[in-house]
N, C-alpha and C positions, 0 to 999 in steps of 0.2 A: 278698645282692644283691637278692633278691626284695623284702625289706623296704625296701631303699634305693630301689628302683624305685617301690614303692608310695608311699613318702614323697614322692618327687619328684612323682609324678602328683597326689597329694593337694594338694601345695603349689601346683602349677600350677593345679589346679582351683579352689582357694580364692582364689588371686590373680585368676583370671578372674572369679569371682563378685563379688569386691570391686570390680573395675574396672567390671563391668556395673552393679552397684548404685550405684557412684559416678557413672557416666555418666548413669544414669537421673535423677539430681538435678542434673546439671550444666546450666548455662545458658551460652550463647555469651558471649564478651566483649562489652562494650557497644560499639555503633557510635554514630556521631552520628545524631541524630534528624532526620527530614524536616521541612521547613518546611510549615506549613498556613496556610490563610487566617485561621484563628482566631489563630494566632501573629502574623500581620501586624496584625490589628485590635487585639489586646490590647496589643501592643508600643507602639502609638501613644500609649496612655494609661497604660501601666504605669510606676510610679516606679522599678521594679527592672530595667528593660530594660538589656541590656549594650551597650556601644559606642554609647551615645548621643553626640551632638555635645556635648562638655563645655562647660558654662558655666565661666567662669574661676574660679568660687567666690571665694575670698579672694586669688586670685593677682593679680599685677600685670597690668594691661591692656596694658602696653607691652612685655612680655617673653614670649617663648616659649623655654623651656628644655627641651631634648631630650637624653636620655641613651641610649647604646647600650652593652650589656654583651656582651662577646665570649664565645666558648666557651673551655673549658679545665678542665672538671671543678671540683672544689672550689677549685683555685687561682683560677679565674675568679670563682667565687662569693664567696670571701673578699675578693678584690681589689675587686670591685664593691661589696660591703658596706662596705668601708672608705671608698669614695667617698660612699656614702649617709651614713655617720657624719659625715664632714667637712661635707657640705651641711647636715646637722641642726645642727651647731655654729656655722654661719655666720649669725649674726643680722643682720637687715637694719636698719641704723641708723634709729631713729625709728619703727619698725613692730614689731608683735607677731608677726613672722613670721621664718622662716629661709629660706635658699635652697632647702632641701628642699621647703618648701611651694610653691615656684614651679615645681617640675618639672611639665611638662604631659604628657610622653610618655616611656616607656621601651621600647626595642626590644631584644630579647635573643635570644641563641643559646646552646644547650647548657648548660654550667655556669652561665652568667650568667642563665639563665631561672629557676633556683631562687630567686635573689635578687629578680629582678623580680617573679615570681609571688607570692612571700611578702609582699613589700612591697605589691603591688597588693591583696592580700586583707586583710592585717592592719595596714597602716600602721605607725605608730611602735612598735607591739608587737614589730616585728622586732628592736628593740634590746634587748628583754627576754629572748627565748627562742630566737631564730634560731641563735645559736651552739651552744646546747645541743641543739636539735632537729635541726640539720643540719650546720653547719660543723665542730663538734667531736665529732659523733656517728660511731661506726664504721659508716657506712652501707654501705660496700662489703662488709664482713664480715657485717653483718646481712642484706644481700641474699643472699649466698651461703648462709647458713643457711636463710633463708626459701625459697629455691629448691630447695636440695638436701636439707634435713633435714625437710621437712614432707610426710608421706604424703598429705595432702589435695591438696597441689600436684602430687605425682607423678600422682595420678589425673587431675587437670585437664589435665596435659600429655600423658598417655598417648594419649588419642584424637585428639590434634592439634587440639582445639577452642581451647585456650589456647596462646599463644606465650610465650616468656620475657618479652617486654616487657609483655604483659598482666598477668603476675604482679608485675612491677616497679611497674606502675601501681597495682595494688592496695595494694602496700607504701607507696608514696608517699602515696596518698590516706589511708591509715589513720595513718601515722606522721609525716607532714610537713604536708600541706596540708588535713587535716581534712575530706575528702570534699566540698570546695567546688566549685561550678560557676562558670562565667564570669559568671553573673548575680549572684554574690556579691562580685564586684570592687567596692571602695569607690566610692561616688558622689563623694566629696570627693577622691579620689586621681587620680594621673595615669593616662592610657590606657596599658595594657600590651599590647605586641605580642610574642608568642612565635613564634619562627621555626623552621620544620623544612624538610625537603627531600623532595619526592615523587620517589622513584626510578623510577616508572613513566613520568614525563615529563621529568624533569630540571629541573623548575621548583621554585623556592622556594615554600614555603607558609606564609604568615603566618596565625596564628589571629586573624582579624578578621571583622567582620560581613560585609563585602563578599565575602570569599572563601567564607564559609559560604553566602552567597546564591548564589554561583556553583554551589555544590553543592546548592542548594535545601534547605538544612539550617539548623538552629537552633543558633547558637552559645551561647545562654544556658544551655542544659542540658548543655553539654559539660563534663566533669571537667577542672579545672585541672591536677591532678596527671598526668592522661593526656597533656595537651598538653606538659607539661615532659618526660615520658618521650619523646615524639616528637621534641622539640627536641634532646634529649641522647642519642638512641639511636645510639651509634657502631656503624657497619655491621660485621656479623659478630659482634661481642661481644653486641649486642642485636638482637633481631628487629625489623622494622618495625611501627609502629602502623598499623592498617588503618582507613581511613574509606571511606564509601560516597558516591558521587556520584549524587544523586537527580534530576539535571537532566532526564534523558530521560523521567521519569515525573512531573515536577513539575506540580502542580495550581494553583500560584500563578503569576500572571502576573509575568514578570520579563524584563528586557531585558539582563541581564548575561551575556555569553558565558562559557562554561566551557571552559578548555583541558584539563581533566582527563579521565581515563578513568573507566570505571564504578567502579573502586576506586583509592583512593590508598594507597600504601605509604610511610609517612613515617619518615624517619631524621634523624639529626643535621643541624641547620640549617647547620652549618659546612661541609657539603659544597659548598654554593653561595655562602655568605657567612658568614664567621666573625666578622664585626663587627656584624651586625644593621643595616647601613646600607641595603642594597639594597631592603628592603621599604619603607623611608621614601621612597626615590626612586620606588617604585611608587605611594605615596599621591599624589605629585604628578602622575604620569602618569595616574591615575584621575580627576584633576580637569583634564582637557584639557591635561596637561603645562604647567600655568600656576600658578605659586606664588600669584599674586593670587586665582585661583579657589579654591585650597586655603584661603587665609586667610579668604575669605568664608564657605566652607563650615564652617570650624571656629571661626568668630567671633573671628578674630585681626586684624580690620581696623585696629585702632589700634596694632598692634605696631610698635615701632621696632627692637628687637633680637631676632634669631633666633639662639640659641646651641646648638651641638651639643657635647656632651662625650662623646668616644668612649673607653670603658674597654677597653683591649686587653691581655689577659693571655696573649698568645702565648708559647709555650714556645720553647726553643732546640733545635738538633740535638743528639742525645745525644753527650756529650763523648768517650765511649770510641771512637767511630768515627774512624778515621784514626790511632789510636795504635799499632795492631798490623797485621801482614800479614793476620791471620785475618779472614775476612769477618764482618760483624756478624750478629747473630741476626736471625730473621725479624721479631720484634717491634721491634727496634731499627731495622731497615731501613724497616719500615712507619711507625714514628714519625718518622724523618728525612724520608721522602718527604712525609708529611702536613704536617710543619712547613715544609718548603721551599715547598709548594704554598700553604699558608695565608699565609706571610710575603709571597710575591710577589702573591698575589691581594689580600691586605689592603692593600698599598700602592696597588695599582690602584684599589681601591674608595675609599680615602681621597682619592686624586687626583680621582676622578670626582665625589665630593661637593664638594670645593673648586672644581672647574671649573664647577659649576652655579651657584655663588653670584652670578657677575656677571649671568647671564641671568635668574636669579630676581629680582635687584634691579631690573633694567629692567622686568620684568613687573609688579612691585609698584608702581613709580613711575608707569608708564603707566596701570595700572588704577585706582590709588587717586586719582591726580590728575585723571583723567577723571571719576571718580565723586563726588568731593568738591571743595569749594572751600577746603579747609584749606591754610594757608600752609606747613605742614610735611609735606605729602603725600609729599615725596620723601625724608623722613627714615627710612631703613631700612638696617639693617646685618646682615650674616651673618658669624658667627664659629664657628671650630671649635677645640677643644682635644682632642688625643689624649694619653692617658696610658698609658705603657708602661714596662716594666722597664728599658729602655735609658736612661731619664732618671735612674735611681738611680746611686749610686756603683758602679763597675765590679764590685767583688767581690760586693756584695749583689745587683746585677742578674743576675749569672751564677748565684748560688745560687737565686734565686727562679725564674728562667726554666727551671731544670733540675728543679724540683719536678715530680713525676710527674703526668700528666693522669689523675687517678683520682677516685673519690668518697670518698677517705679519706686525709687528711693528719694529721700529729701536731698537737696543740694549739699547740705552739710555732711550727710552720710557718704555721698559720692566723693566729696573732697577728702574725707578720711580714708576711703578705700584707695583712691589715687595716691595719696601720700604714703600709705602703707606699701603699695606696690613699688614705688620709687625707693623707699627706705630699705625694704627687704633685699632688693636687688643690690643696692650699694653696699649692704653689709655682708653679702654673700662672698665667702672665700673663693669660690670658683670664679665669680665675676671679677674680683680684685686681681686674681692671678691672670685671667684672660686679659684684662685691660693693660696690665703691665707687660704682658708678653707680646703685645702688638708693636 
């Protein structure tokens, strides 16, 4: 017994030494960096600054094409990837471009943010390695091994310096996004808006320059993989991603009010909007709630067609509920409640977007016709196409909508979701009209 007690004491002593030694070399998880006057001055002339007001590059001057990718884990990531593939294959008659080249902005939530962020960083390379690096990779199993089987990660978690999502961010940066920052987003690509939720205030938080300015912070240096973790951090399963609000100590003159507290605690963007639409409505509000002002700010004054393609990978209520007298499990109950909330809130959000079209059209006609003497100044059209599983044959729709909201599906399931995204876009009347109008 004495030997056993001695062995236990020695083990405890050795473990303590290891933890102390480990902690002495630990650094805190990275926070967003404060904005400085030098950042402001250098960004004015820097060719690498992020969230510049995009020139149209080689895109049509008369079309603005906006995509939104919903949440839903790998199910949503694969479905939205299929839409990108269909846009890539849609060649514009008489031009050396495809409809994918015409995309101006992608707003994404949770699982959809993996696809938008990867495309924003790597462009058409996504069609070469994204399936291998993420969609068909056992990400969920690898994450569990990374979190549970790595002694170095135990040490980082032990003193409560790191949270689970900090380690997940490390994994994403190393294995998916290549330690890229927002400044690495392609200059010839669409603007990427990644959406999360601040549970300290209940506000949505979009990773945009204007929101970082509200925090007196620099978006250019922020890791893209960390933003994706925030966007997809399902509450309870993942811990929030923490950001600091430097507004109270800001040394840079700014007139943008900050609704946020000293620290933001960011979780899944689907908590406030699972479609990625409301942050786009926020862009209009930030331009005096006037779409013509937005068009001027983003160099869209010649646009005739504003097209939204909403990629909605919403799941279905677990089918076992209602089949027996036994109460559903906790996970099934939570899944059903989340699905019900998302479905009802999604429809309200879609209706809100469509309702804005009439007033936006009036604003553009009034503003453009007053500012120019063009005979076609009133030629402006707003359209929206929503793609969802219910538009598929009933049996297939039921199968896909019941795929688990996780970060790991079988290769066969991934292929089905990719093909569904391709098929639904090609069948969309808005897409067909768009393709033939170019």
